[in-house]
N, C-alpha and C positions, 0 to 999 in steps of 0.2 A: 654643540651648544654647551656652555659651561656657566655655572653659577659660582659666585663668590660672595662671602659675607665678611665685612671688615668692621671691627669694633674697637673703640678707643675712648679715653677720657681726656679732655683738655683741662688745663688749669682754669679755675673759675674766671680769672681776669681775661681769658682769651675766648670764652664761650660765644660772645656776640660776634667777634671778629671771625671765628670759625664758621658760624652760621652764615654770615655775609659772604664769605668766600664760597661756600657751598651754593648759596643762592645764585651767585654769578656763574657757576658751572651749569646750573639748570637753565639759566637765561641763555647762555651760549648754545646749549644743546637745543633749546627750543628754536633759536634763530637759525642754526646751521642744519638741524635735523640730519645727523650723520647716518642714522639707521644702524641696524645691527646690534643694538643695545637696549635693554630695559634696565632702568636704574632708579633707585629710590634711596633717600637718606632720611633717617629718623633721628630726632633729638629726643632723648629719653627724659623722663619726668625730673630727674635730678639736675637737668640743665647743662651738664658737662659731659654726659655720655652720648656718643653718636654711633649709629649703626648704618652702614652702607650696604645695600644689597644690589648686586648687578647680575644680569643674565646676558652673556655675550652670545650673539646670534649671527656672527659673521661666518662665511664659508671657510675662511682660513683660521678662525679662532682668534684673530687679532682684535684687541680691545680698542674700540673707537675713541675711548677717553684719551688715548695717547695723542690724538690730534686736536684736542680741545685746549686752547691756550689758558682758559680759566681754570682747568683742572691742573695744569702744570703750576699755575700760581698758587692754587690751593695746597698742593702737595709740597711745594718748595720749602716752606718753613714749618710744616706740620709737626715734625719731631720736637721743635722748640716750644710749640703750643701745648704739648701733651704732658699730662701727669702719668697716664698709662699709654704706652706706645700702641700703634695699630697692630692688631692681630688679624691676619687674613686667612680665611679657611675656605677651601672648596666645599661646595654644598650641592645636594641633590634635592629638588623639589619633591616633596612627598604629597602635598596637596596644596591647592590654592583656590580661593574663591575671588575672582576678579582682580587679583594682584598681578599674576603673570599670565 
C-alpha cells in the first residue's frame, strides 16, 4: 500500500475548469468502482490551490487511476492550467480519524 500527496496551483481563470474535470474523475470512479484506491481532492480556500491524496491498495501497486478515462482527460492539459506545477510526494499515514 502506498500513499501519495500532490499539490499545485492553477491559474485563476482555470480554477472552475479544473474543479469540473476533477468532479468528472470522481463521477467515473463512482460509476466504475475500480477498487484498490482511496482518493480525495481538496480545493483550498484561495480557490486556486488543489491537493490530491491517494492511497493505492492494489496487490501489485498499480494505480487504478491509470484506467480512468476522466483522469486521463484531467491530466492531459494540467500543466497549461497551472501557475505552480504539480508536486507529488510519497507519504506515510501517521494518524487518521475516518479519512483512511
